[in-house]
Residue, then its C-alpha position, 0 to 999 in steps of 0.5 A: x805366494x806365487x800360484x802361477x801354475x793354478x792360473x791356467x786351464x791346461x795347469x789346473x787340467x794337469x793338476x786335476x789329473x795328478x791328484x785324481x787319485x788323492x783325498x783327505x778323507x783320513x784327515x777329515x775322519x780325524x777332524x770329525x772327532x772334533x768338529x760337530x757335524x752341520x758345523x760351518x766350514x771353510x776349505x781354503x784351496x779347494x783345488x779339484x774339489x775332491x776333498x770338499x765333496x768329502x766335507x760336504x757330506x758332513x758340513x756346511x762347507x764354503x770352498x775357496x780358491x785364489x785360481x779362476x780356473x779352480x773356481x771355474x771348474x769347482x762351480x761347474x761340478x758342483x752347481x749347489x755349491x758355494x765357493x769364493x776367490x779367497x786369498x790364503x793369507x788375507x783371507x778377505x771374507x766377512x763370513x764366520x766359520x766354525x772350521x777352517x781346512x786346508x789339505x796341502x795348501x798352507x805350505x805354499x806360504x812362507x813362514x811370514x805369510x802362514x804366521x799372518x794367515x794363522x792370525x786372520x784365521x783366529x778372526x774369522x772364527x766363532x768361538x772354540x773354531x777348529x783348524x785342520x790343516x795339512x803340510x809336507x814334512x821336512x825341512x827348507x823350501x823349494x820352487x816346485x813347477x813355479x810354486x813355492x813350497x815350504x815344509x815343515x817339522x811339528x816343532x816348528x808348526x806348534x810354534x806357529x800355531x801355540x799362541x792362537x790355538x790350543x793344539x788338539x792333534x798334531x802327527x805325521x801320516x803317509x801320503x806318498x812315503x813313511x811319515x811324510x806328511x804332517x796334519x794339525x788339528x787345533x782349537x781357537x783359545 
């Protein structure tokens, strides 16, 4: 995954400005139906911290990012928060979680990387761990602002997750356009 865009202060500030009116509140509301309050949650790709702040109201959340610039921003904005530098593929952590959440992060992974990440997510879960991930809907992939973006449909996401997770919720939702996004919530087998 090439994420040079998120590595500079200027690009991080640009992204924060672009994303200022976007949050995952609706996704987190769905997650709350499957994951009890006060559960431990790892957020993959906390970015500006918008979703971390929402998650933190309900869960014991550890934020993560693979960008030191985002981590600097997150720590400045949330001095009591826990944030770690984490790659979405390898998830090199010794901590174990009840839930893992990401909002439009996993689509930066190739199919091979996504499969590796899913296997690693399975490993860092407590029994019955819950994942909640959103993806852009579509086919193929592209490079956008130097970032790889891998689009998905429900059928291929089901194939990725079905060996390790029981799918609890898988559906389209609207972020900017009708059915432009997909949310998957699944439970560790």
